[in-house]
N, C-alpha and C positions, 0 to 999 in steps of 0.2 A: 561292689559289694562292703565295700566297707565303705563306699562316702555314705551310703544307705543308710545304714547301722548311724554312721558319725549326725547324718543329719536328721536320725528318726529320737536319739539319744539327745539330741539339740532341739527338738522338738518337746521330748518330753519333761525335756530341764525348766524348760517357756514354757510348758501349763502347767508344773509343777508351782509358779512365781505370780501366775496369773490365774484367777479362779474361772473366768471364761473358759478359755484354753482348755482345763482344766474336767469343766464339766463338758467340752466339747471332745475331751480325748478320751472322758468316763461314757459318754454313749456311744463313743466310735467302736471301745471295746467289749459294749455289753449287749449289740446291737446284733441279732442272730434272726439271722432273715427265713425265718422256716415256711416262713406263709409263701414267699418265693419261692422254695424249695419242691415247697409242696403244690402249687401251683406250676413248677416246671412236671413234676414229677405226672400230672396229670395230664400235661402238653404233651409232655410224651407218649402212654398210654395212650394219648388218643390216636395222634399219629403211628404209633403201631398198627393199631385194630383196624384203620387206612391202608398201610397197607398191606396188612393180612385179606380187606376183602379185596385190593385190587387183586392180591395173589390169584383170589379166589376165583375171581372173575374174570383172571386172565385166561386159567386152565379150560371153560368150561366154554362150550362152543356155542352160542346164542345169539339168535336170527335178531335184531335190531328190530328190524319192520315188522318182526310180529309182534301185535299188541297184549296176547293172551303170554305170551313169554316172558313181557313186561310184569306184568299181570305178576305173575309168580315170582319175578324176580327181587316184586316189591313188596312181596306178601313175605319175602324169608327177612326182609330189612327190619 
């Protein structure tokens, strides 16, 4: 843990003397991955919906050979 802190402090000391490194450290420090978080939340909700529908279908007794039953299921989706 202390080696990590010392390596980070040496990085910031280098960044303060090197303008390009300072800019990079500023970009990293200000990075807010909100769009990534939003996409992951959307993906999670989608996965939850799929899981729910799979559970609902597994509890139903469906004759998959019946085209009428499949039409009804398709209409509900």
